[in-house]
N, C-alpha and C positions, 0 to 999 in steps of 0.2 A: 347281602351281596351287592345290590344296586347302590346302596348308601356308601359302601366302601369304595366302589369304583368312582362314584361321584366325588367323594372326599379326596381320593388320590389324584384325580384329574384336576380338581380345584387347587390342591397343593402344588402340583406340577406347574399350573398356570401362574400361580403366585410366585414360585421360584424363578421361572423363566422371565416373567415381566419385571421382577425385582432387579435382575441384572441389566435389563434394558433401561429401567429408570435410573439405575446407578450410573450407567454409561452416559445417559442424557444429562444427569446432574454434573458429572465430571466435565462433560463438554461445555455446559453452561457456565461452570465455574472457571474453566479455562478461557472462555470468551470474555467473561467479566474481568478477569485478570488482565488480559490483553487490552481490553477497552480502557481500563484504569491506567495502564502504562502509557497508552498512546494518546489519551485525552489531553494531558498537559502540552505535549509536543504539538498536537493539532491546534489547540487553542492559541498557542504562541504564533503559529503560522497564520491562523485566521486573523489575529490582531494585526500582524504585519501586512497582510493583504488589505485589511480595512484601512490601515494607515496610509498605504500607497494610494488607495482610492481617495481618501480624505485630502491628501496633498494635491492630487490632480483636480478634484472638485474645487478646492480652495483657490488654486491658481486660476481656474476658469472663472470663478466668481470675481476674483480681484481683477482679472483681465476685462470682464464685462463692465465692472464698475469704472475702470479707467476709461473704457470706450465711451461710456455715458457722460463722463466729465469732459471728454474731448482731448485729453492729454494721454495719448497712447505712445509712450516712448519704447516699450518693449515690443518685440516681434510677436505676431499672433501665435497662440498656442493651438495645437491640433489635438484636441481631446474630444472623443466622441462618447455619447451616452451608452453606446452598445459595447464599448471596450472596457468593461469593469473587471477589476481583479477580484473583488469581493462578490462573487456570484455563487449560486448553488453548484454550477458545473465545476468551477475552480475549487470550491471546498470539497466536493466529492473526489476530485483528482488528487488533492492534497491528502485526504484521508486514505485513499487507495495507495498512494505513494508511501505514506508512513507505515501502512500495514505491510506492504511488500518489503520495505526496508527492515522491519522488525522480524519478519519470517525468513529472511534470506539466510542461506547456509554459509556463504563466504563472508568472513570477517577479516578486517585488517589485522595482520599479525598472527592469525591462526593458520593452520594447514589448509591447503586448497581442497575443496570437495572433489571426491573421485567419482564424478558422475558418469552415466552411461552415454556412449557416443556410437554413431553408426559410420562405418567407413563407406564413402561414396563408391569406391571401386567395386567392391563385391557385396555390399550391404550386410556385412557381418557386424555384430554388436560386440562391444568391449567396453572397458573402462579407460578413462583418460590416462591414468598412471600405468596401464599395461603397455603403453607406447614409449615410456621413459626407459632409457638405457643407461645404467650405471650412474655416474655423477654428472653426466651431460644434462644441461637444462632442457626442459621440454617446452617447445614453442608451439602455440596454437595460432593458426592463421585462419580467421573467419572470412577472409576475402574482402574485396573493396570494389565499390562501383564508381569510384571517382577517377 
C-alpha cells in the first residue's frame, strides 16, 4: 500500500514537472529565436555607432597633429572623451530599442491594435474602437504641453 502511494506520488510529480520543463524549454527556444533575429540588426547598429566614434576620434587626432605643426587652418573641434556613442549604455539602449520594435503590436499597413483605454471623466474602461462611430475616422488626442 505504501509503495503504491509513493509510486503514484512520484509519477504525479514527474508529470507536473514535465509540463513545467516543457514550458521552460518553449520559452528558452522563443528567446533564442528572438535573439537570433535581433542580433544582426543590433550588430549593424553597433558598427555604425563605432564608426561615428571612430570618425570623431580621427578628427580630434588630426586636429591635434595640425596644432603641433603650427598650421591650424580649421576651426577647433569640440569633442569630449565622455561623449562617446559606442558605450555600454548606448549599446544597451540600442538593444532595448530593437527588442521593443520587434515586439510592438502596431505595424505599418496592418490594422490598428484595439487596446484598452480608460475614460478620464468617469474612469470606465473600454476599447479604442468602441468609440468609433460608423465610417467616421477616430482621432486620438494625447494632449500637448507646448
